[in-house]
A tleap script that builds the chain and sets N, CA, C and O, in Angstrom:
source leaprc.protein.ff14SB
mol = sequence {
  NMET ILE THR LEU SER VAL ILE LYS ALA ASP
  ILE GLY GLY TYR VAL GLY HIE SER SER SER
  HIE PRO LEU VAL MET GLU LYS ALA ASN GLU
  ARG LEU ASP LYS ALA ARG ARG THR ALA ASN
  ASP ILE ALA ASP TYR MET ARG SER HIE GLY
  PRO PHE GLU PRO HIE ARG LEU PRO LEU GLU
  GLU MET GLU TYR THR THR MET PRO GLN VAL
  MET ARG LYS LEU GLU GLY ARG PHE VAL ASP
  CLEU
}
set mol.1.N position { 127.615 9.712 17.445 }
set mol.1.CA position { 127.209 9.318 18.782 }
set mol.1.C position { 127.004 10.523 19.655 }
set mol.1.O position { 127.796 11.465 19.625 }
set mol.2.N position { 125.969 10.501 20.419 }
set mol.2.CA position { 125.636 11.579 21.302 }
set mol.2.C position { 125.904 11.150 22.767 }
set mol.2.O position { 125.414 10.105 23.197 }
set mol.3.N position { 126.618 11.888 23.474 }
set mol.3.CA position { 126.981 11.633 24.838 }
set mol.3.C position { 126.236 12.623 25.738 }
set mol.3.O position { 126.269 13.826 25.479 }
set mol.4.N position { 125.564 12.141 26.789 }
set mol.4.CA position { 124.928 13.013 27.670 }
set mol.4.C position { 125.449 12.829 29.095 }
set mol.4.O position { 125.434 11.732 29.652 }
set mol.5.N position { 125.887 13.893 29.635 }
set mol.5.CA position { 126.432 13.863 31.031 }
set mol.5.C position { 125.518 14.618 31.904 }
set mol.5.O position { 125.073 15.712 31.558 }
set mol.6.N position { 125.227 14.062 33.026 }
set mol.6.CA position { 124.240 14.647 33.971 }
set mol.6.C position { 125.042 14.783 35.323 }
set mol.6.O position { 125.645 13.838 35.832 }
set mol.7.N position { 124.992 15.966 35.816 }
set mol.7.CA position { 125.576 16.218 37.141 }
set mol.7.C position { 124.457 16.634 38.048 }
set mol.7.O position { 123.773 17.619 37.769 }
set mol.8.N position { 124.245 15.903 39.144 }
set mol.8.CA position { 123.137 16.142 40.090 }
set mol.8.C position { 123.731 16.869 41.273 }
set mol.8.O position { 124.578 16.312 41.971 }
set mol.9.N position { 123.326 18.058 41.511 }
set mol.9.CA position { 123.696 18.777 42.684 }
set mol.9.C position { 122.906 18.241 43.849 }
set mol.9.O position { 121.799 17.724 43.700 }
set mol.10.N position { 123.500 18.376 45.006 }
set mol.10.CA position { 122.824 17.797 46.220 }
set mol.10.C position { 121.778 18.775 46.619 }
set mol.10.O position { 121.957 19.598 47.517 }
set mol.11.N position { 120.676 18.666 45.927 }
set mol.11.CA position { 119.508 19.573 46.270 }
set mol.11.C position { 118.466 18.855 47.161 }
set mol.11.O position { 117.360 19.335 47.409 }
set mol.12.N position { 118.899 17.697 47.609 }
set mol.12.CA position { 117.991 16.956 48.469 }
set mol.12.C position { 117.161 15.967 47.621 }
set mol.12.O position { 117.276 15.945 46.396 }
set mol.13.N position { 116.400 15.224 48.231 }
set mol.13.CA position { 115.608 14.262 47.499 }
set mol.13.C position { 114.757 13.460 48.492 }
set mol.13.O position { 114.583 13.851 49.646 }
set mol.14.N position { 114.265 12.394 48.035 }
set mol.14.CA position { 113.505 11.578 48.935 }
set mol.14.C position { 114.462 10.717 49.761 }
set mol.14.O position { 115.677 10.859 49.631 }
set mol.15.N position { 113.964 9.871 50.565 }
set mol.15.CA position { 114.771 9.097 51.586 }
set mol.15.C position { 115.932 8.457 50.862 }
set mol.15.O position { 115.786 7.776 49.847 }
set mol.16.N position { 117.073 8.708 51.427 }
set mol.16.CA position { 118.323 8.059 50.967 }
set mol.16.C position { 118.777 8.607 49.563 }
set mol.16.O position { 119.604 7.983 48.898 }
set mol.17.N position { 118.248 9.726 49.148 }
set mol.17.CA position { 118.684 10.238 47.807 }
set mol.17.C position { 118.584 9.234 46.716 }
set mol.17.O position { 119.361 9.282 45.763 }
set mol.18.N position { 117.624 8.289 46.818 }
set mol.18.CA position { 117.476 7.243 45.822 }
set mol.18.C position { 116.577 7.684 44.621 }
set mol.18.O position { 116.546 7.046 43.569 }
set mol.19.N position { 115.834 8.838 44.849 }
set mol.19.CA position { 115.050 9.348 43.712 }
set mol.19.C position { 114.960 10.879 43.864 }
set mol.19.O position { 115.305 11.457 44.895 }
set mol.20.N position { 114.493 11.476 42.812 }
set mol.20.CA position { 114.508 12.897 42.759 }
set mol.20.C position { 113.072 13.413 42.912 }
set mol.20.O position { 112.116 12.672 42.683 }
set mol.21.N position { 112.935 14.615 43.277 }
set mol.21.CA position { 111.614 15.307 43.481 }
set mol.21.C position { 111.000 15.381 42.087 }
set mol.21.O position { 111.708 15.588 41.102 }
set mol.22.N position { 109.649 15.207 42.005 }
set mol.22.CA position { 108.950 15.321 40.773 }
set mol.22.C position { 109.204 16.593 39.993 }
set mol.22.O position { 109.303 16.557 38.766 }
set mol.23.N position { 109.308 17.693 40.670 }
set mol.23.CA position { 109.578 19.009 40.010 }
set mol.23.C position { 110.942 19.015 39.374 }
set mol.23.O position { 111.120 19.583 38.296 }
set mol.24.N position { 111.917 18.393 40.021 }
set mol.24.CA position { 113.337 18.236 39.460 }
set mol.24.C position { 113.222 17.399 38.211 }
set mol.24.O position { 113.818 17.742 37.190 }
set mol.25.N position { 112.476 16.311 38.258 }
set mol.25.CA position { 112.380 15.441 37.084 }
set mol.25.C position { 111.606 16.168 35.954 }
set mol.25.O position { 111.931 15.981 34.781 }
set mol.26.N position { 110.629 16.959 36.279 }
set mol.26.CA position { 109.878 17.646 35.254 }
set mol.26.C position { 110.799 18.698 34.556 }
set mol.26.O position { 110.739 18.836 33.334 }
set mol.27.N position { 111.615 19.411 35.292 }
set mol.27.CA position { 112.520 20.384 34.748 }
set mol.27.C position { 113.611 19.694 33.840 }
set mol.27.O position { 113.996 20.185 32.779 }
set mol.28.N position { 114.040 18.574 34.335 }
set mol.28.CA position { 115.075 17.818 33.523 }
set mol.28.C position { 114.426 17.316 32.221 }
set mol.28.O position { 115.066 17.374 31.171 }
set mol.29.N position { 113.259 16.859 32.254 }
set mol.29.CA position { 112.506 16.387 31.019 }
set mol.29.C position { 112.316 17.541 30.071 }
set mol.29.O position { 112.414 17.361 28.857 }
set mol.30.N position { 112.048 18.716 30.584 }
set mol.30.CA position { 111.863 19.954 29.732 }
set mol.30.C position { 113.201 20.249 29.020 }
set mol.30.O position { 113.245 20.537 27.824 }
set mol.31.N position { 114.289 20.166 29.811 }
set mol.31.CA position { 115.626 20.450 29.155 }
set mol.31.C position { 116.051 19.394 28.230 }
set mol.31.O position { 116.805 19.688 27.302 }
set mol.32.N position { 115.622 18.142 28.403 }
set mol.32.CA position { 116.100 17.069 27.542 }
set mol.32.C position { 115.243 16.986 26.303 }
set mol.32.O position { 115.593 16.274 25.361 }
set mol.33.N position { 114.111 17.707 26.276 }
set mol.33.CA position { 113.306 17.588 25.038 }
set mol.33.C position { 114.011 18.010 23.800 }
set mol.33.O position { 113.818 17.399 22.749 }
set mol.34.N position { 114.824 19.031 23.871 }
set mol.34.CA position { 115.588 19.528 22.735 }
set mol.34.C position { 116.592 18.423 22.274 }
set mol.34.O position { 116.712 18.163 21.077 }
set mol.35.N position { 117.268 17.813 23.181 }
set mol.35.CA position { 118.176 16.667 22.880 }
set mol.35.C position { 117.430 15.516 22.254 }
set mol.35.O position { 117.935 14.904 21.313 }
set mol.36.N position { 116.279 15.207 22.728 }
set mol.36.CA position { 115.459 14.116 22.195 }
set mol.36.C position { 115.083 14.452 20.727 }
set mol.36.O position { 115.183 13.590 19.854 }
set mol.37.N position { 114.669 15.657 20.469 }
set mol.37.CA position { 114.279 16.051 19.153 }
set mol.37.C position { 115.513 15.959 18.199 }
set mol.37.O position { 115.414 15.464 17.076 }
set mol.38.N position { 116.650 16.445 18.686 }
set mol.38.CA position { 117.846 16.367 17.820 }
set mol.38.C position { 118.219 14.953 17.513 }
set mol.38.O position { 118.579 14.642 16.377 }
set mol.39.N position { 118.144 14.080 18.495 }
set mol.39.CA position { 118.483 12.647 18.314 }
set mol.39.C position { 117.495 12.050 17.342 }
set mol.39.O position { 117.898 11.292 16.459 }
set mol.40.N position { 116.261 12.347 17.461 }
set mol.40.CA position { 115.218 11.820 16.501 }
set mol.40.C position { 115.521 12.367 15.073 }
set mol.40.O position { 115.386 11.614 14.108 }
set mol.41.N position { 115.915 13.618 14.918 }
set mol.41.CA position { 116.227 14.198 13.633 }
set mol.41.C position { 117.456 13.474 12.969 }
set mol.41.O position { 117.483 13.245 11.760 }
set mol.42.N position { 118.450 13.136 13.811 }
set mol.42.CA position { 119.642 12.400 13.347 }
set mol.42.C position { 119.248 11.080 12.891 }
set mol.42.O position { 119.610 10.660 11.792 }
set mol.43.N position { 118.464 10.355 13.746 }
set mol.43.CA position { 118.039 9.006 13.382 }
set mol.43.C position { 117.227 9.032 12.139 }
set mol.43.O position { 117.422 8.149 11.304 }
set mol.44.N position { 116.339 9.950 11.931 }
set mol.44.CA position { 115.533 10.016 10.729 }
set mol.44.C position { 116.399 10.224 9.511 }
set mol.44.O position { 116.184 9.602 8.470 }
set mol.45.N position { 117.399 11.116 9.641 }
set mol.45.CA position { 118.352 11.352 8.542 }
set mol.45.C position { 119.133 10.095 8.160 }
set mol.45.O position { 119.301 9.769 6.985 }
set mol.46.N position { 119.604 9.402 9.203 }
set mol.46.CA position { 120.330 8.181 8.929 }
set mol.46.C position { 119.453 7.080 8.287 }
set mol.46.O position { 119.888 6.356 7.392 }
set mol.47.N position { 118.236 6.989 8.768 }
set mol.47.CA position { 117.322 5.929 8.235 }
set mol.47.C position { 116.958 6.314 6.725 }
set mol.47.O position { 116.639 5.423 5.938 }
set mol.48.N position { 117.008 7.553 6.364 }
set mol.48.CA position { 116.629 7.898 5.007 }
set mol.48.C position { 117.673 7.450 4.007 }
set mol.48.O position { 117.400 7.358 2.810 }
set mol.49.N position { 118.855 7.175 4.491 }
set mol.49.CA position { 119.869 6.667 3.603 }
set mol.49.C position { 119.895 5.196 3.421 }
set mol.49.O position { 120.767 4.679 2.722 }
set mol.50.N position { 118.944 4.471 4.042 }
set mol.50.CA position { 118.857 3.073 3.961 }
set mol.50.C position { 119.795 2.394 5.037 }
set mol.50.O position { 120.507 3.051 5.796 }
set mol.51.N position { 119.727 1.033 5.027 }
set mol.51.CA position { 120.521 0.332 6.058 }
set mol.51.C position { 122.028 0.431 5.766 }
set mol.51.O position { 122.470 0.499 4.619 }
set mol.52.N position { 122.775 0.436 6.856 }
set mol.52.CA position { 124.271 0.390 6.734 }
set mol.52.C position { 124.643 -1.071 6.600 }
set mol.52.O position { 124.409 -1.857 7.518 }
set mol.53.N position { 125.203 -1.435 5.502 }
set mol.53.CA position { 125.531 -2.821 5.214 }
set mol.53.C position { 126.977 -2.937 4.756 }
set mol.53.O position { 127.252 -3.017 3.559 }
set mol.54.N position { 127.947 -2.947 5.765 }
set mol.54.CA position { 129.304 -3.023 5.322 }
set mol.54.C position { 129.713 -4.355 4.700 }
set mol.54.O position { 130.760 -4.447 4.059 }
set mol.55.N position { 128.921 -5.348 4.879 }
set mol.55.CA position { 129.223 -6.695 4.297 }
set mol.55.C position { 129.023 -6.618 2.788 }
set mol.55.O position { 129.531 -7.488 2.080 }
set mol.56.N position { 128.332 -5.653 2.273 }
set mol.56.CA position { 128.085 -5.464 0.821 }
set mol.56.C position { 129.153 -4.684 0.185 }
set mol.56.O position { 129.146 -4.552 -1.039 }
set mol.57.N position { 130.150 -4.109 0.972 }
set mol.57.CA position { 131.254 -3.353 0.336 }
set mol.57.C position { 132.288 -4.286 -0.168 }
set mol.57.O position { 132.615 -5.252 0.521 }
set mol.58.N position { 132.843 -4.053 -1.366 }
set mol.58.CA position { 133.984 -4.943 -1.760 }
set mol.58.C position { 135.227 -4.573 -0.920 }
set mol.58.O position { 135.347 -3.470 -0.387 }
set mol.59.N position { 136.119 -5.534 -0.836 }
set mol.59.CA position { 137.289 -5.410 0.008 }
set mol.59.C position { 138.094 -4.129 -0.383 }
set mol.59.O position { 138.652 -3.468 0.493 }
set mol.60.N position { 138.150 -3.797 -1.648 }
set mol.60.CA position { 138.874 -2.578 -2.033 }
set mol.60.C position { 138.271 -1.331 -1.350 }
set mol.60.O position { 139.018 -0.422 -0.988 }
set mol.61.N position { 136.980 -1.269 -1.171 }
set mol.61.CA position { 136.330 -0.101 -0.600 }
set mol.61.C position { 136.556 -0.034 0.899 }
set mol.61.O position { 136.275 1.007 1.493 }
set mol.62.N position { 137.049 -1.086 1.548 }
set mol.62.CA position { 137.250 -1.110 2.935 }
set mol.62.C position { 138.773 -0.912 3.332 }
set mol.62.O position { 139.210 -1.252 4.431 }
set mol.63.N position { 139.512 -0.350 2.367 }
set mol.63.CA position { 140.990 -0.211 2.669 }
set mol.63.C position { 141.273 0.681 3.855 }
set mol.63.O position { 142.346 0.555 4.445 }
set mol.64.N position { 140.373 1.583 4.247 }
set mol.64.CA position { 140.632 2.506 5.362 }
set mol.64.C position { 140.089 1.943 6.673 }
set mol.64.O position { 140.109 2.630 7.695 }
set mol.65.N position { 139.602 0.699 6.655 }
set mol.65.CA position { 139.119 0.091 7.933 }
set mol.65.C position { 140.148 -0.902 8.353 }
set mol.65.O position { 141.233 -0.937 7.773 }
set mol.66.N position { 139.860 -1.717 9.342 }
set mol.66.CA position { 140.755 -2.763 9.802 }
set mol.66.C position { 140.610 -4.000 9.013 }
set mol.66.O position { 141.286 -4.983 9.317 }
set mol.67.N position { 139.731 -4.035 7.962 }
set mol.67.CA position { 139.505 -5.248 7.187 }
set mol.67.C position { 140.782 -5.826 6.586 }
set mol.67.O position { 140.985 -7.035 6.697 }
set mol.68.N position { 141.669 -5.031 5.950 }
set mol.68.CA position { 142.869 -5.630 5.403 }
set mol.68.C position { 143.707 -6.317 6.422 }
set mol.68.O position { 144.290 -7.352 6.100 }
set mol.69.N position { 143.822 -5.814 7.664 }
set mol.69.CA position { 144.629 -6.520 8.679 }
set mol.69.C position { 143.944 -7.794 9.044 }
set mol.69.O position { 144.609 -8.810 9.242 }
set mol.70.N position { 142.642 -7.786 9.143 }
set mol.70.CA position { 141.885 -8.980 9.496 }
set mol.70.C position { 142.083 -10.069 8.420 }
set mol.70.O position { 142.296 -11.244 8.721 }
set mol.71.N position { 142.006 -9.634 7.188 }
set mol.71.CA position { 142.157 -10.633 6.073 }
set mol.71.C position { 143.533 -11.201 6.039 }
set mol.71.O position { 143.684 -12.375 5.699 }
set mol.72.N position { 144.632 -10.390 6.395 }
set mol.72.CA position { 145.934 -10.914 6.490 }
set mol.72.C position { 146.112 -11.931 7.603 }
set mol.72.O position { 146.841 -12.912 7.460 }
set mol.73.N position { 145.436 -11.678 8.710 }
set mol.73.CA position { 145.490 -12.668 9.863 }
set mol.73.C position { 144.746 -13.987 9.526 }
set mol.73.O position { 145.095 -15.052 10.034 }
set mol.74.N position { 143.763 -13.893 8.699 }
set mol.74.CA position { 142.999 -15.028 8.377 }
set mol.74.C position { 143.445 -15.708 7.070 }
set mol.74.O position { 142.885 -16.730 6.676 }
set mol.75.N position { 144.418 -15.150 6.431 }
set mol.75.CA position { 144.890 -15.754 5.234 }
set mol.75.C position { 145.334 -17.170 5.393 }
set mol.75.O position { 146.017 -17.478 6.369 }
set mol.76.N position { 144.992 -18.045 4.502 }
set mol.76.CA position { 145.285 -19.403 4.623 }
set mol.76.C position { 144.257 -20.272 5.214 }
set mol.76.O position { 144.310 -21.495 5.089 }
set mol.77.N position { 143.287 -19.641 5.881 }
set mol.77.CA position { 142.203 -20.385 6.551 }
set mol.77.C position { 141.049 -20.658 5.552 }
set mol.77.O position { 140.180 -21.489 5.815 }
set mol.78.N position { 141.055 -19.994 4.481 }
set mol.78.CA position { 139.916 -20.193 3.495 }
set mol.78.C position { 140.299 -21.201 2.458 }
set mol.78.O position { 141.448 -21.303 2.027 }
set mol.79.N position { 139.303 -21.933 2.078 }
set mol.79.CA position { 139.498 -22.971 1.013 }
set mol.79.C position { 138.564 -22.638 -0.101 }
set mol.79.O position { 137.369 -22.459 0.135 }
set mol.80.N position { 139.064 -22.546 -1.327 }
set mol.80.CA position { 138.238 -22.291 -2.454 }
set mol.80.C position { 137.319 -23.534 -2.727 }
set mol.80.O position { 137.774 -24.678 -2.730 }
set mol.81.N position { 136.015 -23.244 -2.955 }
set mol.81.CA position { 135.075 -24.329 -3.190 }
set mol.81.C position { 134.951 -24.680 -4.658 }
set mol.81.O position { 134.192 -25.581 -5.016 }
savepdb mol mol.pdb
quit
């Protein structure tokens, strides 16, 4: 997960500070280009490994998730067909 924090200094703006000056937005976009490229690289890498399908994992493979606790809570609700 990538978290982006933006701190806007009071450099003025248009009426009511509801928007920023086009030059400020241009500079912000220049600075964010690297972050966008990195995010796209990460997304491409993840896509190259195929879809994430946890429902295809057997219960034994999910021992380090919350699945065992969920199955214990649901025990007795399932009926064999």
